[in-house]
C-alpha positions in Angstrom: 0.0 0.0 0.0 1.4 3.4 -1.0 2.0 6.1 1.6 -0.8 8.1 0.0 -3.3 5.3 0.3 -2.2 4.5 3.8 -2.8 8.2 4.6 -6.2 8.1 3.1 -7.3 5.0 5.0 -6.1 6.3 8.3 -7.6 9.8 7.7 -11.0 8.3 6.7 -11.1 6.0 9.7 -10.1 8.8 12.0 -12.8 11.1 10.6 -15.4 8.4 11.0 -14.5 7.8 14.6 -14.6 11.5 15.3 -18.0 11.8 13.7 -19.2 8.8 15.8 -17.9 10.3 19.0 -19.3 13.7 18.2 -22.7 12.2 17.4 -22.6 10.3 20.7 -21.8 13.4 22.7 -24.6 15.4 21.0 -27.0 12.5 21.4 -27.9 12.5 17.7 -26.4 9.3 16.5 -28.9 6.6 15.8 -28.2 2.9 16.4 -28.2 2.4 12.6 -25.5 5.1 12.2 -23.4 3.6 14.9 -23.7 0.2 13.2 -22.6 1.7 9.8 -19.6 3.5 11.4 -18.6 0.2 13.1 -18.6 -1.5 9.7 -16.5 1.2 8.1 -14.0 0.7 10.9 -14.0 -3.0 10.2 -13.5 -2.4 6.5 -10.4 -0.3 7.2 -9.1 -3.0 9.5 -9.7 -5.7 6.9 -7.8 -3.6 4.3 -4.8 -3.3 6.7 -4.9 -7.1 7.4 -4.9 -7.9 3.6 -1.9 -5.6 3.1 0.1 -6.9 6.0 -0.9 -10.6 6.3 -1.8 -11.8 2.7 0.4 -14.6 1.3 1.9 -12.2 -1.3 1.9 -8.4 -2.0 -1.7 -7.7 -3.1 -2.8 -5.3 -5.7 -4.6 -2.9 -3.4 -6.1 -1.0 -6.2 -7.8 -4.1 -7.5 -8.9 -5.1 -3.9 -10.4 -1.6 -3.4 -12.2 -1.7 -6.7 -13.5 -5.2 -6.1 -14.8 -4.1 -2.7 -16.6 -1.1 -4.3 -18.2 -3.2 -7.0 -19.2 -5.9 -4.5 -20.8 -3.1 -2.4 -22.8 -1.8 -5.4 -23.9 -5.3 -6.6 -25.2 -6.1 -3.1 -27.5 -3.0 -3.5 -28.4 -3.2 -7.2 -27.2 -5.5 -9.9 -27.3 -2.6 -12.4 -25.2 -0.2 -10.3 -21.7 0.8 -11.5 -18.6 2.6 -10.2 -16.8 4.4 -13.0 -13.4 6.0 -12.7 -12.9 9.5 -14.0 -11.6 8.3 -17.4 -14.4 5.6 -17.6 -17.0 8.2 -16.8 -15.8 10.5 -19.5 -16.1 7.6 -22.0 -19.5 6.9 -20.6 -20.7 10.4 -21.2 -19.2 10.3 -24.7 -21.0 7.1 -25.5 -24.3 8.5 -24.4 -23.9 11.4 -26.8 -22.6 9.4 -29.8 -24.8 6.4 -30.3 -22.9 3.5 -32.0 -23.7 0.1 -33.3 -24.1 -2.7 -30.9 -24.8 -6.4 -30.6 -28.2 -6.3 -28.9 -27.4 -7.4 -25.3 -29.2 -6.0 -22.3 -26.9 -6.6 -19.3 -27.0 -6.9 -15.5 -24.6 -8.4 -12.9 -24.7 -11.8 -11.3 -22.1 -13.7 -9.3 -19.7 -10.8 -9.7 -19.7 -11.1 -13.5 -21.6 -9.3 -16.2 -24.7 -11.4 -17.2 -27.5 -11.2 -19.7 -31.0 -9.9 -19.0 -32.0 -10.5 -22.6 -30.9 -10.3 -26.2 -32.9 -7.9 -28.4 -34.9 -9.7 -31.1 -33.2 -9.6 -34.5 -29.9 -8.6 -33.1 -26.5 -10.4 -33.5 -26.8 -11.7 -30.0 -30.3 -13.1 -30.6 -29.1 -14.8 -33.8 -26.5 -16.7 -31.7 -29.3 -17.6 -29.2 -27.6 -15.8 -26.3 -30.2 -16.1 -23.5 -31.3 -14.7 -20.2 -28.9 -15.7 -17.4 -25.9 -16.4 -19.6 -22.7 -14.9 -18.3 -20.1 -12.8 -20.2 -16.9 -14.1 -18.5 -14.8 -11.9 -20.7 -15.3 -9.2 -23.3 -12.5 -8.9 -25.9 -10.1 -10.7 -23.6 -10.9 -8.5 -20.6 -12.5 -10.3 -17.6 -15.8 -9.0 -16.6 -15.2 -9.9 -13.0 -15.8 -6.6 -11.0 -16.1 -4.8 -14.3 -18.5 -1.8 -14.0 -21.7 -2.6 -15.8 -21.8 0.7 -17.6 -18.3 0.1 -18.8 -19.2 -3.3 -20.1 -22.1 -1.8 -22.0 -19.6 0.6 -23.6 -17.3 -2.2 -24.7 -20.1 -3.8 -26.7 -20.5 -0.6 -28.8 -18.5 0.3 -31.8 -18.6 1.0 -35.5 -20.9 -1.1 -37.7 -19.1 -4.2 -39.1 -16.5 -4.4 -36.3 -16.3 -7.7 -34.4 -16.4 -8.4 -30.7 -15.2 -11.6 -28.9 -17.1 -12.8 -25.8 -16.3 -15.7 -23.5 -19.8 -17.0 -22.8 -20.9 -19.3 -20.0 -24.3 -21.0 -20.4 -24.9 -21.3 -16.6 -27.8 -23.7 -16.9 -25.8 -26.0 -19.2 -22.1 -25.9 -18.3 -19.5 -24.1 -16.3 -17.2 -24.1 -19.3 -16.9 -20.9 -21.3 -17.3 -20.9 -25.1 -15.8 -18.2 -27.3 -18.2 -16.5 -29.7 -17.8 -13.6 -32.1 -20.4 -11.0 -32.6 -20.4 -8.4 -35.4 -21.7 -5.0 -34.3 -24.5 -3.6 -36.4 -27.4 -1.3 -36.4 -30.6 -3.4 -36.3 -34.2 -2.3 -36.6 -36.4 -2.1 -33.5 -38.7 -5.2 -33.5 -42.3 -4.5 -34.3 -45.4 -5.7 -32.4 -46.9 -8.7 -34.2 -50.4 -10.2 -33.9 -52.5 -13.2 -35.0 -55.8 -14.8 -34.3 -55.9 -18.1 -32.3 -58.7 -20.6 -31.9 -61.5 -19.7 -29.6 -61.7 -16.0 -30.7 -58.4 -15.3 -28.9 -56.2 -12.6 -30.2 -52.4 -13.0 -29.7 -50.0 -10.0 -29.4 -46.2 -10.5 -29.3 -44.7 -7.4 -27.7 -40.9 -7.6 -28.1 -40.1 -4.4 -26.2 -41.3 -1.1 -24.9 -39.2 1.4 -26.8 -40.8 4.8 -27.5 -44.0 4.6 -29.5 -44.8 0.9 -28.8 -48.0 1.7 -27.0 -49.4 3.2 -30.3 -48.3 0.0 -32.2 -50.1 -2.1 -29.5 -53.3 -0.1 -29.8 -53.3 -0.4 -33.6 -52.8 -4.2 -33.4 -55.6 -4.5 -30.8 -58.0 -2.7 -33.1 -57.0 -5.0 -35.9 -57.6 -8.1 -33.9 -61.0 -6.8 -32.7 -61.9 -6.3 -36.4 -61.0 -10.0 -36.9 -63.3 -11.1 -34.1 -61.0 -11.3 -31.1 -63.0 -11.3 -27.8 -60.1 -12.0 -25.5 -56.4 -11.3 -25.7 -53.1 -12.9 -24.8 -50.2 -10.4 -24.4 -46.8 -12.0 -24.8 -44.0 -10.0 -23.2 -41.6 -12.9 -22.8 -38.0 -11.8 -23.4 -39.1 -8.2 -23.5 -36.6 -5.9 -21.8 -36.1 -3.1 -24.4 -37.1 0.5 -23.9 -38.0 3.0 -21.2 -40.3 1.8 -18.4 -42.5 4.8 -19.0 -43.8 3.2 -22.2 -45.0 0.3 -20.2 -47.2 2.7 -18.2 -48.8 3.9 -21.5 -49.3 0.4 -22.7 -50.9 -0.7 -19.4 -53.4 2.1 -19.6 -54.7 0.6 -22.8 -56.1 -2.3 -20.8 -56.5 -0.8 -17.3 -59.2 1.9 -17.1 -59.1 2.6 -13.3 -56.8 2.3 -10.4 -53.1 2.7 -10.0 -50.8 1.5 -12.7 -47.5 2.0 -10.7 -45.7 4.3 -8.3 -42.2 5.6 -8.3 -40.6 5.7 -4.8 -37.1 6.8 -3.8 -35.3 8.2 -0.8 -34.7 11.7 -2.3 -37.1 11.4 -5.2 -40.6 12.8 -4.7 -43.1 10.0 -4.8 -45.1 9.8 -8.1 -48.4 7.9 -8.4 -49.4 6.9 -12.0 -53.2 6.5 -12.1 -55.0 5.0 -15.0 -56.8 7.4 -17.3 -60.2 5.9 -18.3 -60.2 7.8 -21.5 -57.1 5.9 -22.7 -58.4 2.4 -22.1 -59.2 0.8 -25.5 -59.9 -2.8 -24.4 -62.2 -4.1 -21.7 -62.6 -7.8 -22.5 -60.6 -10.6 -20.8 -56.8 -10.4 -21.1 -53.8 -12.6 -20.0 -50.1 -11.7 -20.0 -47.3 -14.2 -20.5 -44.0 -13.4 -18.7 -40.7 -15.2 -18.2 -37.3 -14.5 -16.7 -36.4 -12.2 -19.6 -39.3 -9.9 -19.0 -38.0 -6.6 -17.6 -38.9 -2.9 -17.3 -42.0 -1.8 -19.2 -43.3 -5.4 -19.6 -43.2 -5.9 -15.8 -45.1 -2.6 -15.2 -47.9 -3.7 -17.6 -48.1 -7.2 -16.2 -48.3 -6.0 -12.6 -50.9 -3.4 -13.4 -53.2 -5.9 -15.1 -52.7 -8.5 -12.4 -53.1 -6.2 -9.3 -56.1 -4.3 -10.7 -57.8 -7.6 -11.4 -58.0 -6.9 -15.1 -56.5 -10.2 -16.0 -54.0 -12.9 -15.0 -50.3 -13.5 -15.6 -49.0 -16.8 -16.8 -45.4 -18.1 -17.1 -42.4 -17.4 -15.0 -41.3 -14.8 -12.5 -40.0 -11.7 -14.3 -36.5 -10.4 -14.1 -37.1 -7.5 -11.7 -35.5 -4.4 -13.2 -37.9 -1.4 -13.2 -36.0 1.5 -11.6 -35.0 5.1 -12.2 -31.2 5.3 -12.5 -28.8 8.3 -12.2 -25.1 9.0 -12.5 -23.9 10.7 -9.3 -20.5 12.4 -9.7 -17.7 12.3 -7.1 -15.1 14.9 -6.3 -12.3 13.3 -8.3 -14.4 13.1 -11.5 -15.5 9.5 -11.0 -19.2 8.5 -10.8 -21.6 6.0 -9.3 -24.5 4.9 -11.4 -27.3 4.1 -8.9 -31.0 3.4 -8.8 -32.4 6.5 -7.1 -36.0 5.3 -7.2 -37.9 2.0 -7.8 -41.2 1.4 -9.5 -43.8 -0.4 -7.4 -46.7 -2.6 -8.3 -50.2 -1.3 -7.4 -50.1 -3.8 -4.5 -47.1 -1.8 -3.2 -44.2 -4.2 -3.9 -40.9 -2.8 -5.4 -40.4 -4.6 -8.7 -36.6 -4.7 -8.5 -37.0 -6.5 -5.2 -39.9 -8.8 -5.8 -40.3 -8.9 -9.6 -43.7 -10.0 -11.0 -45.0 -13.4 -9.8 -47.5 -15.1 -12.2 -50.8 -16.2 -11.0 -50.2 -19.5 -12.8 -46.5 -20.6 -12.8 -45.5 -22.5 -16.0 -41.8 -23.2 -16.2 -40.0 -22.7 -19.5 -36.9 -25.0 -19.7 -33.9 -23.8 -21.7 -34.8 -23.5 -25.4 -33.1 -26.1 -27.6 -30.0 -25.3 -29.5 -26.8 -24.3 -27.7 -23.7 -22.4 -28.9 -21.5 -25.3 -27.8 -23.6 -28.0 -29.5 -21.3 -29.4 -32.2 -23.8 -32.0 -33.4 -24.2 -31.4 -37.1 -27.8 -31.2 -38.4 -28.9 -34.3 -40.3 -30.0 -33.9 -43.9 -33.8 -34.1 -44.4 -34.3 -34.8 -40.7 -37.8 -33.9 -39.6 -38.1 -30.7 -37.6 -39.4 -31.4 -34.1 -42.1 -28.9 -33.2 -41.9 -28.1 -29.5 -45.1 -27.3 -27.7 -45.3 -23.8 -26.2 -46.9 -24.7 -22.9 -46.9 -21.2 -21.6 -49.0 -20.0 -24.5 -51.2 -23.0 -24.2 -51.9 -22.4 -20.5 -52.4 -18.6 -21.2 -55.1 -19.5 -23.8 -56.7 -21.9 -21.3 -56.8 -19.2 -18.6 -58.3 -16.5 -20.9 -61.0 -18.9 -22.2 -61.7 -21.1 -19.2 -60.6 -19.1 -16.2 -57.7 -19.4 -13.9 -59.1 -22.2 -11.7 -60.0 -24.4 -14.7 -56.5 -23.8 -16.2 -54.8 -24.8 -12.9 -56.8 -28.0 -12.8 -55.8 -28.8 -16.4 -52.2 -28.1 -15.7 -52.2 -30.4 -12.7 -53.9 -33.2 -14.7 -51.3 -32.7 -17.5 -48.4 -32.9 -15.0 -49.6 -36.2 -13.5 -50.5 -37.8 -16.8 -48.1 -40.5 -17.9 -46.1 -39.7 -21.0 -46.4 -41.7 -24.3 -43.1 -43.5 -23.3 -44.9 -45.2 -20.5 -45.4 -44.3 -16.8 -42.5 -42.8 -15.0 -41.2 -44.2 -11.6 -42.6 -42.2 -8.6 -39.2 -40.6 -8.1 -39.3 -39.1 -11.6 -42.9 -37.8 -11.5 -43.0 -34.2 -12.5 -45.3 -32.1 -10.3 -44.9 -28.8 -12.1 -46.2 -28.5 -15.7 -43.0 -28.5 -17.7 -42.3 -28.4 -21.4 -39.6 -27.3 -23.8 -41.3 -24.4 -25.8 -39.4 -22.7 -28.5 -38.3 -19.2 -27.9 -41.4 -16.9 -28.4 -41.9 -15.6 -31.8 -40.3 -12.2 -32.1 
């Protein structure tokens, strides 16, 4: 540890102790404050022990940065600490939009991980999925890498390539190297089609600006085709500002609260439904999965909590928050969530996500990047059943209780390969649906 760093650690620790003592004398220090100061003192002591007792001379800069990133990740998987130089690059990247690969990122297990890949993007083409980990980006380990900096590394001029060491957590702990070519790709459009039983189906791939108008136009089109109930599919939908999800929710919710924004220093905002903006009043069901984040979560929660419909599928990702870059004296910055969006029932979405009223697990879609089995010529294409969509249609046509009963009966029904031993009986309705149509 350099003399300057030693001086800083000693000075900070001394200042904290003086503040604690002063607060105690004045009778203004709460138990929580005392606890926090005690932890700061322990932190300084741990740093000193690392310096003096570790098996070899440690890189104290890396240790300090790792501690900072660990602190931020424990608060918010989207939080980042940026050095002064990194923050300058961050601001420049915000001003000059470049081509990307279509990955929406978070942090898990200390590494950069994937929330979702944008439909039609290079990442989507390679089937990079929610939960995958980017172990390294262009040879640089993502361990303790600021999330905002990782997002910058993905950007560049169209046509340039990017190498990622990718870990498919649900398949293997081994990383596989993949190359992605940066490009500008169009924003996916809302698609729709009619299903049996007068059910209209809407696939909403994201909530970028203007999507609520697209949704409204597709709903009107489905109604002209005879739709009397709707299934809104927001699986793997993590694109766009959460505010667009509020507008989209209002299309289906005519009264009650859609969401609220709550923060320590951010004035509380309640977003109430405007009856004049509601365009659809018939039954509706939303499908979510672990890749549903942001605006899709707001819409699903608003429909569920206001009893306008049900939610089918998997627990959502949990991401809806207002984020801000807070600058520090040396020019560095911390990117933090300063407020969280809450469901109408009062639950913070980043903390609790959106839990479906009917849970239908979606196993990993077939086809992995590390699957080297060559396709067989003229081999029949296996059509995987989309159980989440099937259950959603049952819910919107038969009702939630009838659908739950059908799901239970399906789970206990022996397969065509013969009855399974009791130890292998599946009690949760599982399937291997293909990735939702984008």
